[in-house]
All heavy atoms as a GROMACS GRO file, in nm:
protein
  579
    1MET      N    1  -4.374  -4.825   0.905
    1MET     CA    2  -4.347  -4.687   0.865
    1MET      C    3  -4.225  -4.637   0.941
    1MET      O    4  -4.207  -4.663   1.058
    1MET     CB    5  -4.470  -4.600   0.895
    1MET     CG    6  -4.446  -4.452   0.866
    1MET     SD    7  -4.586  -4.348   0.902
    1MET     CE    8  -4.658  -4.344   0.741
    2GLN      N    9  -4.144  -4.562   0.872
    2GLN     CA   10  -4.022  -4.507   0.929
    2GLN      C   11  -4.056  -4.392   1.024
    2GLN      O   12  -4.141  -4.309   0.994
    2GLN     CB   13  -3.934  -4.457   0.816
    2GLN     CG   14  -3.800  -4.409   0.859
    2GLN     CD   15  -3.715  -4.366   0.738
    2GLN    OE1   16  -3.759  -4.375   0.625
    2GLN    NE2   17  -3.597  -4.320   0.766
    3SER      N   18  -3.991  -4.390   1.140
    3SER     CA   19  -4.016  -4.281   1.234
    3SER      C   20  -3.950  -4.153   1.185
    3SER      O   21  -3.849  -4.156   1.116
    3SER     CB   22  -3.965  -4.317   1.373
    3SER     OG   23  -3.825  -4.331   1.369
    4ILE      N   24  -4.010  -4.040   1.221
    4ILE     CA   25  -3.958  -3.910   1.182
    4ILE      C   26  -3.859  -3.863   1.288
    4ILE      O   27  -3.892  -3.856   1.405
    4ILE     CB   28  -4.071  -3.807   1.168
    4ILE    CG1   29  -4.170  -3.853   1.061
    4ILE    CG2   30  -4.016  -3.670   1.133
    4ILE    CD1   31  -4.294  -3.769   1.054
    5SER      N   32  -3.739  -3.832   1.244
    5SER     CA   33  -3.638  -3.781   1.335
    5SER      C   34  -3.667  -3.635   1.367
    5SER      O   35  -3.699  -3.556   1.278
    5SER     CB   36  -3.499  -3.793   1.272
    5SER     OG   37  -3.405  -3.728   1.354
    6ARG      N   38  -3.657  -3.598   1.490
    6ARG     CA   39  -3.677  -3.459   1.531
    6ARG      C   40  -3.545  -3.385   1.543
    6ARG      O   41  -3.542  -3.270   1.581
    6ARG     CB   42  -3.753  -3.452   1.664
    6ARG     CG   43  -3.891  -3.514   1.659
    6ARG     CD   44  -3.981  -3.427   1.576
    6ARG     NE   45  -4.114  -3.488   1.571
    6ARG     CZ   46  -4.205  -3.458   1.484
    6ARG    NH1   47  -4.181  -3.368   1.393
    6ARG    NH2   48  -4.322  -3.516   1.485
    7GLN      N   49  -3.435  -3.454   1.509
    7GLN     CA   50  -3.304  -3.391   1.514
    7GLN      C   51  -3.291  -3.296   1.395
    7GLN      O   52  -3.329  -3.331   1.284
    7GLN     CB   53  -3.193  -3.496   1.508
    7GLN     CG   54  -3.189  -3.589   1.626
    7GLN     CD   55  -3.149  -3.516   1.754
    7GLN    OE1   56  -3.098  -3.406   1.753
    7GLN    NE2   57  -3.174  -3.580   1.866
    8PRO      N   58  -3.238  -3.177   1.415
    8PRO     CA   59  -3.220  -3.085   1.302
    8PRO      C   60  -3.116  -3.138   1.204
    8PRO      O   61  -3.022  -3.207   1.241
    8PRO     CB   62  -3.172  -2.955   1.368
    8PRO     CG   63  -3.119  -2.995   1.500
    8PRO     CD   64  -3.191  -3.120   1.541
    9VAL      N   65  -3.139  -3.109   1.077
    9VAL     CA   66  -3.047  -3.147   0.970
    9VAL      C   67  -2.998  -3.017   0.908
    9VAL      O   68  -3.076  -2.928   0.880
    9VAL     CB   69  -3.118  -3.234   0.865
    9VAL    CG1   70  -3.024  -3.272   0.753
    9VAL    CG2   71  -3.175  -3.359   0.930
   10PHE      N   72  -2.867  -3.006   0.887
   10PHE     CA   73  -2.809  -2.881   0.840
   10PHE      C   74  -2.746  -2.897   0.702
   10PHE      O   75  -2.701  -3.004   0.665
   10PHE     CB   76  -2.700  -2.833   0.937
   10PHE     CG   77  -2.751  -2.803   1.074
   10PHE    CD1   78  -2.750  -2.900   1.172
   10PHE    CD2   79  -2.800  -2.677   1.103
   10PHE    CE1   80  -2.797  -2.872   1.298
   10PHE    CE2   81  -2.847  -2.648   1.230
   10PHE     CZ   82  -2.846  -2.746   1.328
   11SER      N   83  -2.747  -2.788   0.626
   11SER     CA   84  -2.670  -2.778   0.503
   11SER      C   85  -2.630  -2.632   0.487
   11SER      O   86  -2.692  -2.544   0.546
   11SER     CB   87  -2.748  -2.828   0.382
   11SER     OG   88  -2.859  -2.748   0.356
   12LYS      N   89  -2.528  -2.609   0.407
   12LYS     CA   90  -2.475  -2.475   0.389
   12LYS      C   91  -2.512  -2.424   0.250
   12LYS      O   92  -2.516  -2.500   0.154
   12LYS     CB   93  -2.324  -2.479   0.404
   12LYS     CG   94  -2.257  -2.343   0.402
   12LYS     CD   95  -2.105  -2.356   0.403
   12LYS     CE   96  -2.055  -2.395   0.539
   12LYS     NZ   97  -1.907  -2.390   0.549
   13ILE      N   98  -2.538  -2.294   0.237
   13ILE     CA   99  -2.566  -2.232   0.108
   13ILE      C  100  -2.434  -2.185   0.049
   13ILE      O  101  -2.356  -2.117   0.115
   13ILE     CB  102  -2.665  -2.115   0.121
   13ILE    CG1  103  -2.799  -2.166   0.173
   13ILE    CG2  104  -2.681  -2.042  -0.011
   13ILE    CD1  105  -2.901  -2.057   0.198
   14SER      N  106  -2.410  -2.221  -0.078
   14SER     CA  107  -2.286  -2.184  -0.145
   14SER      C  108  -2.292  -2.039  -0.194
   14SER      O  109  -2.397  -1.975  -0.188
   14SER     CB  110  -2.261  -2.276  -0.265
   14SER     OG  111  -2.348  -2.242  -0.371
   15VAL      N  112  -2.182  -1.991  -0.249
   15VAL     CA  113  -2.178  -1.855  -0.303
   15VAL      C  114  -2.270  -1.841  -0.425
   15VAL      O  115  -2.306  -1.731  -0.464
   15VAL     CB  116  -2.035  -1.810  -0.340
   15VAL    CG1  117  -1.949  -1.802  -0.215
   15VAL    CG2  118  -1.973  -1.902  -0.443
   16LYS      N  119  -2.310  -1.953  -0.485
   16LYS     CA  120  -2.404  -1.952  -0.598
   16LYS      C  121  -2.549  -1.973  -0.550
   16LYS      O  122  -2.637  -2.003  -0.630
   16LYS     CB  123  -2.368  -2.061  -0.698
   16LYS     CG  124  -2.236  -2.037  -0.768
   16LYS     CD  125  -2.214  -2.148  -0.869
   16LYS     CE  126  -2.088  -2.124  -0.948
   16LYS     NZ  127  -2.068  -2.229  -1.050
   17ASN      N  128  -2.573  -1.960  -0.420
   17ASN     CA  129  -2.705  -1.981  -0.360
   17ASN      C  130  -2.758  -2.122  -0.382
   17ASN      O  131  -2.877  -2.143  -0.398
   17ASN     CB  132  -2.806  -1.877  -0.409
   17ASN     CG  133  -2.777  -1.742  -0.353
   17ASN    OD1  134  -2.734  -1.728  -0.239
   17ASN    ND2  135  -2.798  -1.639  -0.432
   18GLN      N  136  -2.669  -2.219  -0.383
   18GLN     CA  137  -2.706  -2.358  -0.398
   18GLN      C  138  -2.681  -2.430  -0.266
   18GLN      O  139  -2.598  -2.388  -0.186
   18GLN     CB  140  -2.624  -2.425  -0.508
   18GLN     CG  141  -2.647  -2.364  -0.644
   18GLN     CD  142  -2.549  -2.418  -0.747
   18GLN    OE1  143  -2.439  -2.461  -0.716
   18GLN    NE2  144  -2.592  -2.416  -0.873
   19THR      N  145  -2.753  -2.540  -0.246
   19THR     CA  146  -2.731  -2.621  -0.127
   19THR      C  147  -2.752  -2.767  -0.162
   19THR      O  148  -2.820  -2.800  -0.259
   19THR     CB  149  -2.824  -2.580  -0.012
   19THR    OG1  150  -2.785  -2.649   0.106
   19THR    CG2  151  -2.969  -2.607  -0.040
   20VAL      N  152  -2.694  -2.856  -0.084
   20VAL     CA  153  -2.716  -2.999  -0.096
   20VAL      C  154  -2.826  -3.035   0.003
   20VAL      O  155  -2.820  -2.997   0.120
   20VAL     CB  156  -2.587  -3.077  -0.066
   20VAL    CG1  157  -2.613  -3.226  -0.062
   20VAL    CG2  158  -2.480  -3.043  -0.167
   21ILE      N  159  -2.924  -3.108  -0.043
   21ILE     CA  160  -3.031  -3.153   0.047
   21ILE      C  161  -2.984  -3.285   0.108
   21ILE      O  162  -2.961  -3.382   0.035
   21ILE     CB  163  -3.163  -3.172  -0.029
   21ILE    CG1  164  -3.205  -3.040  -0.093
   21ILE    CG2  165  -3.271  -3.224   0.067
   21ILE    CD1  166  -3.324  -3.051  -0.185
   22PRO      N  167  -2.968  -3.289   0.239
   22PRO     CA  168  -2.918  -3.410   0.304
   22PRO      C  169  -3.008  -3.531   0.276
   22PRO      O  170  -3.130  -3.518   0.262
   22PRO     CB  171  -2.919  -3.374   0.453
   22PRO     CG  172  -2.913  -3.225   0.454
   22PRO     CD  173  -2.991  -3.181   0.335
   23ILE      N  174  -2.949  -3.648   0.269
   23ILE     CA  175  -3.021  -3.772   0.238
   23ILE      C  176  -3.136  -3.795   0.336
   23ILE      O  177  -3.241  -3.846   0.298
   23ILE     CB  178  -2.925  -3.893   0.230
   23ILE    CG1  179  -2.994  -4.014   0.170
   23ILE    CG2  180  -2.868  -3.926   0.367
   23ILE    CD1  181  -3.026  -4.000   0.024
   24GLU      N  182  -3.116  -3.757   0.462
   24GLU     CA  183  -3.223  -3.776   0.562
   24GLU      C  184  -3.349  -3.698   0.522
   24GLU      O  185  -3.460  -3.740   0.552
   24GLU     CB  186  -3.178  -3.730   0.700
   24GLU     CG  187  -3.060  -3.806   0.757
   24GLU     CD  188  -2.925  -3.743   0.720
   24GLU    OE1  189  -2.920  -3.658   0.631
   24GLU    OE2  190  -2.825  -3.783   0.780
   25VAL      N  191  -3.331  -3.585   0.457
   25VAL     CA  192  -3.444  -3.502   0.415
   25VAL      C  193  -3.506  -3.560   0.288
   25VAL      O  194  -3.628  -3.558   0.271
   25VAL     CB  195  -3.399  -3.356   0.392
   25VAL    CG1  196  -3.511  -3.272   0.337
   25VAL    CG2  197  -3.344  -3.297   0.522
   26CYS      N  198  -3.426  -3.614   0.199
   26CYS     CA  199  -3.475  -3.669   0.072
   26CYS      C  200  -3.553  -3.799   0.089
   26CYS      O  201  -3.643  -3.829   0.010
   26CYS     CB  202  -3.359  -3.695  -0.023
   26CYS     SG  203  -3.280  -3.546  -0.082
   27GLU      N  204  -3.519  -3.877   0.190
   27GLU     CA  205  -3.579  -4.010   0.205
   27GLU      C  206  -3.728  -4.005   0.238
   27GLU      O  207  -3.806  -4.081   0.181
   27GLU     CB  208  -3.505  -4.090   0.312
   27GLU     CG  209  -3.369  -4.135   0.267
   27GLU     CD  210  -3.290  -4.204   0.376
   27GLU    OE1  211  -3.323  -4.187   0.496
   27GLU    OE2  212  -3.193  -4.273   0.341
   28ARG      N  213  -3.769  -3.919   0.326
   28ARG     CA  214  -3.909  -3.919   0.372
   28ARG      C  215  -4.008  -3.891   0.259
   28ARG      O  216  -4.100  -3.969   0.240
   28ARG     CB  217  -3.924  -3.818   0.487
   28ARG     CG  218  -4.062  -3.807   0.539
   28ARG     CD  219  -4.088  -3.911   0.646
   28ARG     NE  220  -4.222  -3.888   0.698
   28ARG     CZ  221  -4.300  -3.983   0.742
   28ARG    NH1  222  -4.256  -4.106   0.744
   28ARG    NH2  223  -4.419  -3.957   0.786
   29PRO      N  224  -3.993  -3.784   0.179
   29PRO     CA  225  -4.087  -3.763   0.069
   29PRO      C  226  -4.045  -3.834  -0.060
   29PRO      O  227  -4.103  -3.812  -0.165
   29PRO     CB  228  -4.086  -3.612   0.050
   29PRO     CG  229  -3.950  -3.572   0.093
   29PRO     CD  230  -3.910  -3.667   0.203
   30LYS      N  231  -3.943  -3.922  -0.050
   30LYS     CA  232  -3.892  -3.995  -0.166
   30LYS      C  233  -3.850  -3.902  -0.279
   30LYS      O  234  -3.891  -3.918  -0.394
   30LYS     CB  235  -3.993  -4.098  -0.213
   30LYS     CG  236  -4.021  -4.204  -0.108
   30LYS     CD  237  -4.117  -4.309  -0.160
   30LYS     CE  238  -4.125  -4.423  -0.062
   30LYS     NZ  239  -4.242  -4.422   0.019
   31LEU      N  240  -3.769  -3.801  -0.246
   31LEU     CA  241  -3.719  -3.708  -0.347
   31LEU      C  242  -3.618  -3.776  -0.437
   31LEU      O  243  -3.534  -3.853  -0.390
   31LEU     CB  244  -3.655  -3.587  -0.280
   31LEU     CG  245  -3.746  -3.500  -0.196
   31LEU    CD1  246  -3.666  -3.389  -0.128
   31LEU    CD2  247  -3.858  -3.442  -0.279
   32ARG      N  248  -3.626  -3.745  -0.565
   32ARG     CA  249  -3.536  -3.801  -0.665
   32ARG      C  250  -3.479  -3.687  -0.750
   32ARG      O  251  -3.539  -3.580  -0.759
   32ARG     CB  252  -3.611  -3.899  -0.758
   32ARG     CG  253  -3.679  -4.013  -0.687
   32ARG     CD  254  -3.575  -4.117  -0.644
   32ARG     NE  255  -3.638  -4.230  -0.578
   32ARG     CZ  256  -3.633  -4.254  -0.449
   32ARG    NH1  257  -3.569  -4.173  -0.370
   32ARG    NH2  258  -3.691  -4.360  -0.396
   33PRO      N  259  -3.367  -3.709  -0.820
   33PRO     CA  260  -3.315  -3.606  -0.911
   33PRO      C  261  -3.423  -3.565  -1.011
   33PRO      O  262  -3.500  -3.647  -1.058
   33PRO     CB  263  -3.198  -3.677  -0.980
   33PRO     CG  264  -3.153  -3.779  -0.879
   33PRO     CD  265  -3.280  -3.827  -0.814
   34ALA      N  266  -3.428  -3.436  -1.039
   34ALA     CA  267  -3.522  -3.372  -1.133
   34ALA      C  268  -3.661  -3.350  -1.074
   34ALA      O  269  -3.747  -3.295  -1.142
   34ALA     CB  270  -3.531  -3.449  -1.264
   35ASP      N  271  -3.686  -3.391  -0.949
   35ASP     CA  272  -3.815  -3.358  -0.886
   35ASP      C  273  -3.825  -3.207  -0.871
   35ASP      O  274  -3.724  -3.138  -0.851
   35ASP     CB  275  -3.827  -3.422  -0.748
   35ASP     CG  276  -3.864  -3.569  -0.754
   35ASP    OD1  277  -3.904  -3.616  -0.862
   35ASP    OD2  278  -3.851  -3.637  -0.650
   36ILE      N  279  -3.946  -3.156  -0.879
   36ILE     CA  280  -3.971  -3.012  -0.857
   36ILE      C  281  -4.011  -2.995  -0.711
   36ILE      O  282  -4.098  -3.066  -0.660
   36ILE     CB  283  -4.080  -2.960  -0.951
   36ILE    CG1  284  -4.032  -2.972  -1.095
   36ILE    CG2  285  -4.116  -2.816  -0.916
   36ILE    CD1  286  -4.138  -2.939  -1.198
   37LEU      N  287  -3.945  -2.900  -0.645
   37LEU     CA  288  -3.972  -2.875  -0.503
   37LEU      C  289  -4.045  -2.743  -0.486
   37LEU      O  290  -4.022  -2.648  -0.559
   37LEU     CB  291  -3.840  -2.870  -0.425
   37LEU     CG  292  -3.753  -2.993  -0.434
   37LEU    CD1  293  -3.624  -2.971  -0.358
   37LEU    CD2  294  -3.826  -3.115  -0.383
   38ARG      N  295  -4.133  -2.739  -0.387
   38ARG     CA  296  -4.196  -2.613  -0.346
   38ARG      C  297  -4.125  -2.567  -0.220
   38ARG      O  298  -4.084  -2.649  -0.139
   38ARG     CB  299  -4.344  -2.635  -0.313
   38ARG     CG  300  -4.429  -2.671  -0.430
   38ARG     CD  301  -4.576  -2.676  -0.395
   38ARG     NE  302  -4.597  -2.750  -0.270
   38ARG     CZ  303  -4.707  -2.740  -0.197
   38ARG    NH1  304  -4.805  -2.660  -0.233
   38ARG    NH2  305  -4.722  -2.810  -0.087
   39LYS      N  306  -4.112  -2.436  -0.206
   39LYS     CA  307  -4.045  -2.382  -0.088
   39LYS      C  308  -4.126  -2.262  -0.035
   39LYS      O  309  -4.078  -2.150  -0.038
   39LYS     CB  310  -3.902  -2.343  -0.123
   39LYS     CG  311  -3.817  -2.461  -0.168
   39LYS     CD  312  -3.687  -2.421  -0.226
   39LYS     CE  313  -3.690  -2.387  -0.370
   39LYS     NZ  314  -3.727  -2.476  -0.471
   40PRO      N  315  -4.246  -2.288   0.013
   40PRO     CA  316  -4.325  -2.175   0.065
   40PRO      C  317  -4.269  -2.123   0.198
   40PRO      O  318  -4.222  -2.200   0.280
   40PRO     CB  319  -4.464  -2.234   0.084
   40PRO     CG  320  -4.442  -2.382   0.100
   40PRO     CD  321  -4.319  -2.414   0.021
   41ALA      N  322  -4.274  -1.991   0.212
   41ALA     CA  323  -4.232  -1.928   0.338
   41ALA      C  324  -4.347  -1.934   0.436
   41ALA      O  325  -4.462  -1.911   0.400
   41ALA     CB  326  -4.190  -1.785   0.313
   42THR      N  327  -4.317  -1.966   0.561
   42THR     CA  328  -4.416  -1.966   0.668
   42THR      C  329  -4.368  -1.872   0.778
   42THR      O  330  -4.257  -1.819   0.770
   42THR     CB  331  -4.433  -2.108   0.727
   42THR    OG1  332  -4.313  -2.143   0.798
   42THR    CG2  333  -4.461  -2.211   0.619
   43GLU      N  334  -4.448  -1.853   0.878
   43GLU     CA  335  -4.406  -1.767   0.990
   43GLU      C  336  -4.287  -1.828   1.064
   43GLU      O  337  -4.208  -1.757   1.126
   43GLU     CB  338  -4.522  -1.746   1.086
   43GLU     CG  339  -4.629  -1.655   1.030
   43GLU     CD  340  -4.740  -1.627   1.131
   43GLU    OE1  341  -4.723  -1.655   1.251
   43GLU    OE2  342  -4.843  -1.574   1.087
   44ASP      N  343  -4.274  -1.962   1.057
   44ASP     CA  344  -4.167  -2.031   1.129
   44ASP      C  345  -4.042  -2.053   1.046
   44ASP      O  346  -3.940  -2.096   1.097
   44ASP     CB  347  -4.218  -2.167   1.178
   44ASP     CG  348  -4.328  -2.151   1.281
   44ASP    OD1  349  -4.321  -2.057   1.361
   44ASP    OD2  350  -4.422  -2.233   1.278
   45GLY      N  351  -4.048  -2.026   0.916
   45GLY     CA  352  -3.932  -2.048   0.830
   45GLY      C  353  -3.975  -2.089   0.691
   45GLY      O  354  -4.082  -2.054   0.645
   46ILE      N  355  -3.893  -2.169   0.627
   46ILE     CA  356  -3.918  -2.216   0.491
   46ILE      C  357  -3.953  -2.363   0.496
   46ILE      O  358  -3.881  -2.444   0.554
   46ILE     CB  359  -3.793  -2.196   0.401
   46ILE    CG1  360  -3.747  -2.051   0.400
   46ILE    CG2  361  -3.822  -2.247   0.260
   46ILE    CD1  362  -3.845  -1.953   0.344
   47LEU      N  363  -4.062  -2.400   0.431
   47LEU     CA  364  -4.105  -2.538   0.422
   47LEU      C  365  -4.056  -2.593   0.288
   47LEU      O  366  -4.066  -2.526   0.185
   47LEU     CB  367  -4.257  -2.545   0.429
   47LEU     CG  368  -4.320  -2.682   0.411
   47LEU    CD1  369  -4.285  -2.771   0.529
   47LEU    CD2  370  -4.471  -2.668   0.399
   48LEU      N  371  -4.005  -2.712   0.288
   48LEU     CA  372  -3.957  -2.776   0.166
   48LEU      C  373  -4.042  -2.901   0.144
   48LEU      O  374  -4.049  -2.987   0.231
   48LEU     CB  375  -3.809  -2.815   0.181
   48LEU     CG  376  -3.748  -2.892   0.066
   48LEU    CD1  377  -3.722  -2.799  -0.052
   48LEU    CD2  378  -3.620  -2.958   0.111
   49ASP      N  379  -4.109  -2.910   0.028
   49ASP     CA  380  -4.184  -3.031  -0.003
   49ASP      C  381  -4.185  -3.055  -0.152
   49ASP      O  382  -4.149  -2.970  -0.232
   49ASP     CB  383  -4.324  -3.028   0.056
   49ASP     CG  384  -4.414  -2.922  -0.002
   49ASP    OD1  385  -4.370  -2.843  -0.085
   49ASP    OD2  386  -4.532  -2.919   0.037
   50LYS      N  387  -4.225  -3.177  -0.188
   50LYS     CA  388  -4.228  -3.218  -0.327
   50LYS      C  389  -4.355  -3.161  -0.392
   50LYS      O  390  -4.464  -3.175  -0.339
   50LYS     CB  391  -4.229  -3.370  -0.334
   50LYS     CG  392  -4.211  -3.429  -0.470
   50LYS     CD  393  -4.199  -3.580  -0.455
   50LYS     CE  394  -4.178  -3.647  -0.587
   50LYS     NZ  395  -4.159  -3.792  -0.568
   51ALA      N  396  -4.338  -3.095  -0.506
   51ALA     CA  397  -4.453  -3.038  -0.577
   51ALA      C  398  -4.536  -3.152  -0.637
   51ALA      O  399  -4.483  -3.256  -0.674
   51ALA     CB  400  -4.406  -2.943  -0.686
   52THR      N  401  -4.665  -3.128  -0.648
   52THR     CA  402  -4.753  -3.228  -0.708
   52THR      C  403  -4.735  -3.230  -0.859
   52THR      O  404  -4.687  -3.134  -0.918
   52THR     CB  405  -4.900  -3.197  -0.674
   52THR    OG1  406  -4.930  -3.066  -0.720
   52THR    CG2  407  -4.924  -3.206  -0.525
   53ALA      N  408  -4.774  -3.339  -0.921
   53ALA     CA  409  -4.765  -3.352  -1.067
   53ALA      C  410  -4.843  -3.239  -1.133
   53ALA      O  411  -4.953  -3.205  -1.092
   53ALA     CB  412  -4.818  -3.487  -1.112
   54GLY      N  413  -4.784  -3.179  -1.235
   54GLY     CA  414  -4.850  -3.072  -1.307
   54GLY      C  415  -4.834  -2.935  -1.244
   54GLY      O  416  -4.887  -2.837  -1.294
   55ALA      N  417  -4.762  -2.927  -1.135
   55ALA     CA  418  -4.741  -2.797  -1.069
   55ALA      C  419  -4.658  -2.707  -1.159
   55ALA      O  420  -4.565  -2.752  -1.226
   55ALA     CB  421  -4.671  -2.816  -0.935
   56GLU      N  422  -4.693  -2.581  -1.164
   56GLU     CA  423  -4.620  -2.483  -1.246
   56GLU      C  424  -4.513  -2.419  -1.158
   56GLU      O  425  -4.545  -2.338  -1.070
   56GLU     CB  426  -4.716  -2.378  -1.301
   56GLU     CG  427  -4.648  -2.263  -1.373
   56GLU     CD  428  -4.555  -2.307  -1.485
   56GLU    OE1  429  -4.598  -2.376  -1.577
   56GLU    OE2  430  -4.435  -2.272  -1.476
   57PRO      N  431  -4.385  -2.454  -1.177
   57PRO     CA  432  -4.281  -2.406  -1.087
   57PRO      C  433  -4.256  -2.256  -1.094
   57PRO      O  434  -4.200  -2.199  -1.002
   57PRO     CB  435  -4.157  -2.484  -1.131
   57PRO     CG  436  -4.185  -2.524  -1.271
   57PRO     CD  437  -4.334  -2.542  -1.280
   58PHE      N  438  -4.298  -2.189  -1.201
   58PHE     CA  439  -4.270  -2.046  -1.214
   58PHE      C  440  -4.397  -1.962  -1.206
   58PHE      O  441  -4.398  -1.847  -1.249
   58PHE     CB  442  -4.195  -2.019  -1.345
   58PHE     CG  443  -4.066  -2.095  -1.351
   58PHE    CD1  444  -4.053  -2.205  -1.433
   58PHE    CD2  445  -3.959  -2.060  -1.271
   58PHE    CE1  446  -3.935  -2.278  -1.437
   58PHE    CE2  447  -3.841  -2.131  -1.274
   58PHE     CZ  448  -3.828  -2.241  -1.357
   59ALA      N  449  -4.504  -2.014  -1.150
   59ALA     CA  450  -4.632  -1.943  -1.142
   59ALA      C  451  -4.621  -1.813  -1.063
   59ALA      O  452  -4.694  -1.718  -1.090
   59ALA     CB  453  -4.738  -2.033  -1.079
   60MET      N  454  -4.529  -1.805  -0.968
   60MET     CA  455  -4.518  -1.685  -0.886
   60MET      C  456  -4.454  -1.568  -0.960
   60MET      O  457  -4.460  -1.456  -0.917
   60MET     CB  458  -4.440  -1.714  -0.758
   60MET     CG  459  -4.294  -1.746  -0.780
   60MET     SD  460  -4.207  -1.794  -0.630
   60MET     CE  461  -4.198  -1.641  -0.544
   61PHE      N  462  -4.393  -1.593  -1.078
   61PHE     CA  463  -4.327  -1.488  -1.153
   61PHE      C  464  -4.422  -1.431  -1.257
   61PHE      O  465  -4.418  -1.465  -1.374
   61PHE     CB  466  -4.199  -1.541  -1.219
   61PHE     CG  467  -4.099  -1.594  -1.120
   61PHE    CD1  468  -4.070  -1.729  -1.114
   61PHE    CD2  469  -4.036  -1.508  -1.031
   61PHE    CE1  470  -3.979  -1.778  -1.023
   61PHE    CE2  471  -3.945  -1.557  -0.939
   61PHE     CZ  472  -3.917  -1.692  -0.934
   62SER      N  473  -4.508  -1.340  -1.216
   62SER     CA  474  -4.611  -1.286  -1.305
   62SER      C  475  -4.553  -1.198  -1.415
   62SER      O  476  -4.619  -1.176  -1.516
   62SER     CB  477  -4.715  -1.208  -1.224
   62SER     OG  478  -4.652  -1.101  -1.156
   63GLU      N  479  -4.430  -1.150  -1.400
   63GLU     CA  480  -4.370  -1.064  -1.503
   63GLU      C  481  -4.337  -1.143  -1.630
   63GLU      O  482  -4.304  -1.085  -1.732
   63GLU     CB  483  -4.245  -0.992  -1.451
   63GLU     CG  484  -4.128  -1.083  -1.420
   63GLU     CD  485  -4.127  -1.136  -1.278
   63GLU    OE1  486  -4.228  -1.124  -1.207
   63GLU    OE2  487  -4.025  -1.192  -1.236
   64CYS      N  488  -4.348  -1.274  -1.626
   64CYS     CA  489  -4.315  -1.357  -1.743
   64CYS      C  490  -4.439  -1.427  -1.799
   64CYS      O  491  -4.431  -1.538  -1.849
   64CYS     CB  492  -4.212  -1.462  -1.703
   64CYS     SG  493  -4.057  -1.392  -1.647
   65THR      N  494  -4.555  -1.361  -1.792
   65THR     CA  495  -4.678  -1.427  -1.834
   65THR      C  496  -4.747  -1.358  -1.951
   65THR      O  497  -4.864  -1.381  -1.976
   65THR     CB  498  -4.777  -1.437  -1.717
   65THR    OG1  499  -4.803  -1.305  -1.668
   65THR    CG2  500  -4.722  -1.525  -1.606
   66SER      N  501  -4.674  -1.275  -2.024
   66SER     CA  502  -4.736  -1.206  -2.137
   66SER      C  503  -4.752  -1.302  -2.256
   66SER      O  504  -4.692  -1.409  -2.260
   66SER     CB  505  -4.651  -1.086  -2.180
   66SER     OG  506  -4.531  -1.130  -2.241
   67ASP      N  507  -4.831  -1.263  -2.354
   67ASP     CA  508  -4.848  -1.343  -2.475
   67ASP      C  509  -4.714  -1.361  -2.547
   67ASP      O  510  -4.686  -1.467  -2.601
   67ASP     CB  511  -4.950  -1.278  -2.568
   67ASP     CG  512  -5.091  -1.287  -2.513
   67ASP    OD1  513  -5.117  -1.377  -2.430
   67ASP    OD2  514  -5.176  -1.205  -2.553
   68ALA      N  515  -4.632  -1.255  -2.547
   68ALA     CA  516  -4.501  -1.264  -2.611
   68ALA      C  517  -4.412  -1.366  -2.542
   68ALA      O  518  -4.341  -1.443  -2.608
   68ALA     CB  519  -4.432  -1.127  -2.611
   69ASP      N  520  -4.416  -1.370  -2.410
   69ASP     CA  521  -4.338  -1.469  -2.336
   69ASP      C  522  -4.388  -1.610  -2.367
   69ASP      O  523  -4.309  -1.702  -2.387
   69ASP     CB  524  -4.346  -1.445  -2.184
   69ASP     CG  525  -4.273  -1.319  -2.143
   69ASP    OD1  526  -4.162  -1.295  -2.193
   69ASP    OD2  527  -4.326  -1.248  -2.056
   70GLU      N  528  -4.518  -1.628  -2.370
   70GLU     CA  529  -4.575  -1.759  -2.400
   70GLU      C  530  -4.535  -1.804  -2.540
   70GLU      O  531  -4.498  -1.920  -2.559
   70GLU     CB  532  -4.728  -1.754  -2.387
   70GLU     CG  533  -4.795  -1.890  -2.405
   70GLU     CD  534  -4.750  -1.994  -2.303
   70GLU    OE1  535  -4.720  -1.956  -2.187
   70GLU    OE2  536  -4.744  -2.111  -2.340
   71LYS      N  537  -4.540  -1.713  -2.636
   71LYS     CA  538  -4.501  -1.746  -2.773
   71LYS      C  539  -4.353  -1.784  -2.781
   71LYS      O  540  -4.315  -1.880  -2.848
   71LYS     CB  541  -4.530  -1.628  -2.866
   71LYS     CG  542  -4.501  -1.656  -3.011
   71LYS     CD  543  -4.538  -1.537  -3.097
   71LYS     CE  544  -4.505  -1.564  -3.244
   71LYS     NZ  545  -4.535  -1.449  -3.328
   72ALA      N  546  -4.268  -1.709  -2.713
   72ALA     CA  547  -4.124  -1.731  -2.719
   72ALA      C  548  -4.079  -1.852  -2.640
   72ALA      O  549  -3.987  -1.923  -2.681
   72ALA     CB  550  -4.050  -1.607  -2.669
   73TYR      N  551  -4.141  -1.878  -2.525
   73TYR     CA  552  -4.090  -1.980  -2.434
   73TYR      C  553  -4.190  -2.090  -2.401
   73TYR      O  554  -4.159  -2.178  -2.322
   73TYR     CB  555  -4.044  -1.914  -2.303
   73TYR     CG  556  -3.946  -1.802  -2.326
   73TYR    CD1  557  -3.981  -1.670  -2.303
   73TYR    CD2  558  -3.817  -1.828  -2.370
   73TYR    CE1  559  -3.891  -1.566  -2.325
   73TYR    CE2  560  -3.727  -1.726  -2.393
   73TYR     CZ  561  -3.765  -1.596  -2.370
   73TYR     OH  562  -3.674  -1.495  -2.391
   74GLY      N  563  -4.308  -2.085  -2.459
   74GLY     CA  564  -4.413  -2.181  -2.423
   74GLY      C  565  -4.378  -2.327  -2.447
   74GLY      O  566  -4.428  -2.415  -2.379
   75ALA      N  567  -4.295  -2.354  -2.544
   75ALA     CA  568  -4.262  -2.492  -2.577
   75ALA      C  569  -4.143  -2.548  -2.499
   75ALA      O  570  -4.106  -2.662  -2.518
   75ALA     CB  571  -4.232  -2.503  -2.728
   76LEU      N  572  -4.084  -2.468  -2.413
   76LEU     CA  573  -3.967  -2.516  -2.337
   76LEU      C  574  -4.006  -2.616  -2.231
   76LEU      O  575  -4.107  -2.615  -2.176
   76LEU     CB  576  -3.894  -2.398  -2.272
   76LEU     CG  577  -3.832  -2.300  -2.370
   76LEU    CD1  578  -3.764  -2.189  -2.292
   76LEU    CD2  579  -3.733  -2.368  -2.460
   0.00000   0.00000   0.00000
């Protein structure tokens, strides 16, 4: 098993609120392109982890859960 580095890994947020996830961070949870990530806030900061299969990435946005929204966007 690969040892976990305790050295901090940095990335910068762009003007479009985007960032590159460093390879050192992607390797441990075996992140791949198109994976869905969870980013829960904790008292210590933001945790980044791979979402489980079937996870609903937009569940926290309750304003988009009406019947009309489901009819219009349910098949996307």
